[in-house]
C-alpha positions, 0 to 999 in steps of 0.5 A: 951754235947761237945761243937762242937756236940750240937744237934738241940734241944739243940739249941733250949733249949738255946735260950729259956735260953737266954731270961729266965735266969735273968742278974746279976743286975747293981750294988751291990745296984740294985734289979731290975730283968733284962731279955735279950730281945729277939733282943738281943737272936737273936745277941748271937745265930747269933755269936753262929751259926757263930762260928759253920759253922767256926769250921765245915770249919776247921774240928772241927765241924760235917756237921750234926751240921751245915746244920738244923741251916738254910733252903732256903728261897725266898724273896717275898718282899726285903729290901730296897737297897737290890740287887735281881741280874739280874735274881733274882739268889740272892731271895733265901736265908739262913734263920736261923731255929732258932731265935725269932720273934721281932716286928720292933718298929722303931726307938726312937727319942726326940722332940725339947721340950723334948730335951730342957728339958732336958737340963733345968734338968742339972746343970752341964756344961760339961753333958749340951754341951754333950746333945746339940752336940750329938743332933747337931751334931747327934754323936754315944756317943762312938765318943763323948766320944772319942772326942779330944780338938783339934778336937772342931774347934769352931772359924769362921775360923779354918786356924790357925790349918790347917783346912779349913773347915769355920765355927763352926765345930767339926772333928770325928775320929778313934782312940785308946782312954784310956777310950774305946771310940771308932768312929764306921766308920773308916772314918773321917768326920767334922760336922758343930754346931750351936751357941748354942753349941760352948757358951756351950762348954764355959761355960763347959771350964770354969767349966773344969778350976776349976779342974786341974786335967783335964789339965793332957788330952785332951780328951774334955769329963772328970770327974770333979765331982768324983774321979779319977779327970781329968779321960777320961769320960767313957761309964759308967760314960755317961749311969749313967748320962742319967739314972738320967736324965730320972728318973727326966724328967720322959721319956726314954733319951738315948744318941743314941736317940739323933742321932736319933733325929738329923737324923730324924730332919734333914730328916723332914726338907728336908735335902738331905738324902746323906747329912744327911747320911754324917752328920751321918758317914753311909757307906750305903744309906740303913742305912738311911731308918728308917729316911724316914719313915712316923711317926705318926705326917706324917700320921695324917697330911696327912688324916687331910689335905686331909680332909681340902681340901676336905671341902674346895672344897663343 
């Protein structure tokens, strides 16, 4: 099959292959069989179809290949933040014809008690600081691993380093980092931190000082327990740590769940969405929509509190 002339049937077979073909094992010792999720398959299909459309625009792919990939769809119910236009001219969109139906599972987050359990299970100061920092600030893991020591302003005043922000805080900046970590947003921001985070950072600095190789880099998170010592901590390092932690705790624990935990806690505590949006580094207000949804606890509390008031008025 020529790459630029796939039939609609062949693209459908490719979609099925994406979810039925086993993925390579993680590591040489792993025996677990893994498959792509339908959500991941949809992302691959989106990239594939956009590439074909790009090729069509340059004359590499026939238009008859691209035409069946989408069909008009009228949006009766608009997604949050979607602008339909003054005369509803944007209600009709081009909908993909080949895609998997994926249920909206909502966001996954950890309760405060679960976060405390994770901290208790960790024996290394570096790892405890990483978990507490992600939970406190809502950073993405790439933002955390990309931090430099110059970003950690943990004194009550930071005027000595030409920073006018009052109180302990951390700066998130987008840079090219040796470990490949990258802040998603191109805009820098600062995030306040708690006394607990400051204390855990001091513990980590004491632990780090015992590894002379760590002084060769300004990156905050570095390898202290396995070679190459002093090298900036990478995504696989962090994932391995969280995987081990999840097995010990007996529940899922991933870096992004700590981000969701911070955002959910802020919103549930009455923090205005625009403030939470700024703390998280989201460019669009619509990105906050998942955190504004009612939780299972919210719905149960609503029913039970209403029933209690009805009993009181009888």
